C-alpha positions in Angstrom: 112.8 90.9 98.8 110.7 93.6 100.4 112.3 95.4 103.3 109.9 98.4 103.8 106.4 99.1 102.7 104.2 102.2 102.9 100.6 101.3 103.6 97.7 103.6 102.8 96.1 103.6 106.2 92.7 104.8 107.3 92.4 103.2 110.7 89.3 101.3 109.5 88.8 97.5 109.8 90.8 96.5 106.7 93.9 98.6 107.1 93.9 98.0 110.9 94.5 94.3 110.5 96.9 94.8 107.5 99.7 96.2 109.5 100.3 93.0 111.6 99.4 90.8 108.6 102.0 92.4 106.3 104.6 92.2 109.1 103.8 88.5 109.7 103.8 87.5 106.1 106.5 89.7 104.5 108.7 90.1 107.6 109.3 93.8 106.7 108.9 97.3 108.2 105.5 98.9 107.7 105.2 102.7 107.5 101.6 103.9 107.7 100.3 106.9 105.7 96.9 108.5 106.6 95.7 111.3 104.3 93.4 113.9 105.6 91.0 114.7 102.7 88.3 116.1 104.9 87.1 113.0 106.9 87.4 115.0 110.1 86.7 112.9 113.2 87.9 109.7 111.6 91.6 110.8 112.1 91.4 110.8 115.9 93.9 108.6 117.7 95.3 107.2 114.4 98.9 107.8 115.4 98.6 105.8 118.6 96.6 103.1 116.9 99.0 102.6 114.0 102.1 102.5 116.3 100.4 100.1 118.7 99.5 97.7 116.0 103.0 97.5 114.6 103.8 100.4 112.3 107.3 101.8 112.7 106.1 105.3 111.7 103.0 107.1 110.5 102.5 110.1 108.3 99.3 112.0 108.8 99.0 114.8 106.3 96.3 117.4 105.5 95.7 117.2 101.8 92.3 119.0 101.8 93.5 122.1 100.0 95.2 120.1 97.3 92.2 117.9 97.1 89.8 120.8 96.5 92.0 122.8 94.2 93.7 120.2 92.0 91.1 117.4 92.0 87.6 118.6 92.8 87.7 121.9 90.8 88.8 120.2 87.6 86.1 117.6 88.1 83.5 120.3 88.7 84.4 122.1 85.5 84.1 118.9 83.6 80.6 118.2 84.8 81.4 114.5 85.3 78.7 112.4 86.8 79.1 108.6 86.7 76.0 106.8 85.2 74.0 110.0 85.6 73.9 109.8 89.4 77.2 109.4 91.2 79.2 112.5 91.9 82.4 110.5 92.2 83.3 111.4 95.8 85.3 108.3 96.6 86.7 107.9 93.1 88.3 111.4 93.0 90.1 111.1 96.3 92.0 107.9 95.5 94.5 109.3 93.0 95.5 112.1 95.4 96.1 109.6 98.2 98.0 107.3 96.0 100.1 110.1 94.7 101.2 111.3 98.1 101.8 107.7 99.2 104.2 107.2 96.3 106.0 110.4 97.3 106.4 109.1 100.9 107.6 105.7 99.6 110.3 107.5 97.6 111.3 109.6 100.7 111.4 106.5 102.9 113.3 104.5 100.2 110.6 101.8 100.5 110.4 98.8 98.2 106.7 98.6 98.1 103.3 100.2 98.6 100.1 98.6 100.0 96.4 99.4 100.1 93.4 98.0 101.8 91.1 97.7 98.8 89.2 94.5 98.2 89.7 92.3 95.1 86.1 93.0 94.0 86.1 96.8 94.2 87.2 99.8 92.1 89.6 101.3 94.6 92.3 98.6 93.9 92.4 99.8 90.3 92.5 103.5 91.2 95.4 103.0 93.7 97.4 100.7 91.5 97.0 102.7 88.2 98.4 105.7 90.1 101.3 103.7 91.5 102.1 102.5 87.9 101.9 106.0 86.5 104.1 107.6 89.1 106.4 104.9 90.3 106.3 101.9 88.0 109.2 100.1 89.8 107.5 99.9 93.2 106.1 96.5 94.2 102.4 96.4 95.2 100.9 94.5 98.1 97.2 94.0 98.1 96.3 91.8 101.1 92.7 91.3 100.1 93.9 89.4 97.0 96.5 87.4 99.0 95.4 86.5 102.5 93.3 83.6 103.8 90.7 85.9 105.4 87.4 85.4 103.5 85.2 88.2 104.8 84.3 90.8 107.4 83.5 88.2 110.1 86.9 86.6 109.8 88.5 90.1 109.8 86.8 90.9 113.1 88.0 87.7 114.6 91.6 88.3 113.4 91.4 91.8 115.0 90.0 90.5 118.2 92.8 87.9 118.5 95.4 90.6 118.2 93.6 93.1 120.4 93.2 95.6 117.5 90.3 98.1 118.1 88.2 98.6 115.0 85.3 100.9 114.3 83.2 98.3 112.5 81.1 95.7 114.4 78.2 93.5 113.9 75.9 96.3 115.2 77.2 98.6 112.3 77.2 96.1 109.4 78.2 98.5 106.6 81.3 100.4 105.6 81.5 104.1 104.9 84.0 106.5 103.3 84.0 110.2 104.1 85.9 113.1 102.7 85.4 116.9 102.0 83.1 116.1 99.0 80.8 113.4 100.3 80.1 110.3 102.4 79.5 106.9 100.9 77.9 103.8 102.5 78.1 100.3 101.1 78.3 96.6 102.0 76.6 94.6 104.7 72.9 95.3 105.1 73.0 97.7 102.1 73.8 94.8 99.8 70.1 94.1 99.6 68.9 96.6 96.9 65.4 96.4 98.3 66.5 97.5 101.8 65.8 101.2 102.7 68.7 102.6 104.8 67.8 103.6 108.4 67.7 107.4 108.9 70.3 107.1 111.6 72.9 106.2 109.0 73.1 109.6 107.3 75.6 112.1 108.7 75.6 115.0 106.3 71.9 115.6 105.5 68.5 115.8 107.2 65.8 113.7 105.7 63.5 115.8 103.5 60.7 115.2 106.0 62.8 116.8 108.8 64.2 119.7 106.6 63.0 123.2 107.2 59.4 124.0 106.1 60.5 127.3 104.5 62.5 127.6 101.3 66.0 129.1 101.4 67.5 131.0 98.5 71.3 131.1 97.9 73.5 132.5 95.2 76.7 130.8 94.0 79.2 132.8 92.1 81.6 131.3 89.5 84.8 132.5 87.9 85.9 130.6 84.8 83.9 127.5 85.8 85.1 127.4 89.4 82.8 128.2 92.4 84.3 131.2 94.3 81.5 132.8 96.4 78.2 132.3 98.2 75.7 135.1 98.7 78.2 137.8 97.8 81.0 136.5 100.0 84.2 135.0 98.7 85.4 131.7 100.0 88.3 129.3 99.4 87.4 126.1 97.7 87.6 124.1 100.9 85.5 126.7 102.8 83.0 126.9 100.1 82.4 123.2 99.8 82.1 122.9 103.6 79.5 125.7 103.8 77.5 124.3 100.9 77.5 120.9 102.5 75.9 122.4 105.6 73.4 124.4 103.6 72.4 121.6 101.3 72.4 119.0 104.1 70.1 121.2 106.2 67.5 121.0 103.4 67.9 117.2 102.8 69.6 117.7 99.4 72.3 115.4 97.9 71.2 111.9 98.8 71.7 109.3 96.1 70.8 105.5 96.3 72.1 103.6 93.2 73.2 100.3 91.9 76.3 101.1 89.9 78.4 99.1 87.5 81.9 98.6 88.9 84.9 98.5 86.6 85.5 94.9 87.5 82.1 93.9 86.1 80.1 93.6 89.3 77.0 95.6 90.1 77.2 97.3 93.5 74.7 99.2 95.6 75.9 102.4 97.0 74.3 105.2 99.1 75.9 108.6 98.9 75.5 112.0 100.5 76.9 114.9 98.5 74.9 118.0 99.5 77.4 120.8 98.5 78.4 119.0 95.3 74.8 118.7 94.2 74.3 122.4 94.6 77.5 123.2 92.8 76.9 120.9 89.9 73.3 122.1 89.3 74.5 125.8 89.4 77.4 125.2 87.1 75.2 123.4 84.6 72.8 126.4 84.7 75.6 128.9 84.1 77.0 126.9 81.2 73.6 127.0 79.6 73.9 130.7 79.0 77.6 131.1 78.5 78.5 128.3 76.1 77.4 128.1 72.5 75.1 125.2 71.5 77.7 123.0 69.7 80.4 123.4 72.3 78.0 122.7 75.2 76.5 119.7 73.6 80.0 118.2 72.8 81.2 119.0 76.3 78.3 117.1 77.8 79.4 114.0 75.8 83.0 114.5 77.1 81.6 114.8 80.7 80.4 111.2 80.5 83.9 110.2 79.4 85.6 112.3 82.1 83.4 110.5 84.6 84.6 107.1 83.4 88.2 108.4 83.6 87.7 109.4 87.2 85.7 106.3 88.2 88.2 103.9 86.5 91.3 105.5 88.1 92.8 107.0 85.0 93.6 110.4 86.5 97.3 110.4 85.6 97.0 109.7 82.0 97.4 111.6 78.7 93.6 111.2 78.0 92.7 113.0 81.2 95.2 115.8 80.5 93.8 116.2 77.0 90.2 116.3 78.3 91.3 119.0 80.8 92.8 121.1 78.0 89.5 121.1 76.1 87.4 121.7 79.3 89.6 124.5 80.5 89.2 126.3 77.2 85.4 126.0 77.4 85.4 127.4 81.0 87.0 130.8 80.0 83.5 132.2 79.6 81.7 130.4 82.4 81.7 133.3 84.9 78.6 134.7 86.7 76.1 133.8 89.3 73.3 131.3 89.8 70.4 131.6 92.3 69.0 128.4 93.8 65.9 127.7 95.8 66.3 124.9 98.4 63.3 123.1 99.8 62.6 119.7 101.3 65.2 117.7 99.3 64.8 119.8 96.1 67.2 122.2 94.5 65.7 124.5 91.8 67.5 126.9 89.6 65.5 130.2 89.7 68.0 132.6 88.2 71.3 132.8 86.3 73.3 135.8 85.0 76.6 136.5 83.4 78.4 139.4 81.7 79.3 136.8 79.0 75.8 135.4 78.6 74.8 134.4 75.0 71.2 134.6 76.0 69.6 137.5 74.2 66.0 138.6 75.2 65.7 140.5 71.9 66.2 137.2 70.1 64.2 134.9 72.4 61.2 137.2 72.6 57.9 136.5 70.8 57.5 140.2 70.4 58.6 142.2 67.3 62.3 142.4 66.9 64.8 143.4 64.2 67.6 140.9 64.3 65.8 137.7 63.4 63.6 137.5 60.4 61.1 134.7 60.9 60.6 134.3 57.1 64.2 133.0 56.9 63.1 129.9 58.9 61.2 128.5 55.9 64.3 128.1 53.7 66.2 126.7 56.7 63.6 124.1 57.4 63.4 123.1 53.7 67.1 122.5 53.6 67.3 120.8 57.0 64.4 118.5 56.2 65.5 117.7 52.6 66.8 114.2 53.4 63.6 113.4 55.3 61.5 114.5 52.3 63.6 112.5 49.8 63.3 109.4 51.9 59.6 109.8 52.2 59.2 110.2 48.4 61.3 107.0 47.9 59.1 105.0 50.3 56.0 106.3 48.5 57.2 105.0 45.1 
């Protein structure tokens, strides 16, 4: 029997109706937990709203520093990008929220935890794998997989019947998720992959057409793979990401419109804004190009794709992720230096990179006369490297 449950609460449509639904169906106490991971205005009036809709208590906690330091920085160092486009903004926040939710459940001596993820999405997996990793004995309530409500229209009716104010209406027929790293938009009118989003939807970035007509140059400094400064000034991870979001957004950088493959096997259309993350990733990649040897860099790029799957699939608290981090952190020991970017009308171009640990040698790369590399040596190298090709060709000729 469940006596107390801790609900991951955002104040959006889903979790707003879940407080009364859980109380009505499980006859238990509901404690709400809202994590501040940088969504800013969305946290207004949450305490009053949660208590008025039936929660016995609500925790509202600022996790932005932990989010940036312990989740975003490791992901940045990995270079993880899901399916070559998605910078994993929603995915990376879920294990942190679920981790703190479990800690509160233990503090409250709760029997269960609950989340507002749908039965078709990825977030249900991300939340529940974290619960299982950190508190395997807690029961899990997932209303979307249990209740009789069939969709958004019925949710709105349910909320209206119980006088629950919700931020989604028929005039805003899509859902969004915001944090320090990005904003995502999905569902509703965006489910048509041919539909172009209205410009009014975007919150973090100008359209390229409305971006400044003059390029802006910025310099991002890194220390052991972590971004630590902009234009010569040092910033904390949170401050740095916020500032780069403003700079990148001003120039219309960081918009992505994709159809991605969800873990559950469904294709989903998502629109994302990640201005600061786009700048950081491009700069980090450029710095690795001069500080990592060829074989290490190429192998790390393979692991970056795996790391992206780990994040996307909710496998943050696993031995695999810890092992990947060990390799990645070793590679990042030499990734220190600065990268200069040119921002203009939705484009971000690397125009300079430098590092005291750079492996780039002008005396080797030059076409002018030099003493280290003997070009005559290339003939023997090519003969040996191409030997299997030559043997195969001779066989075919016979």
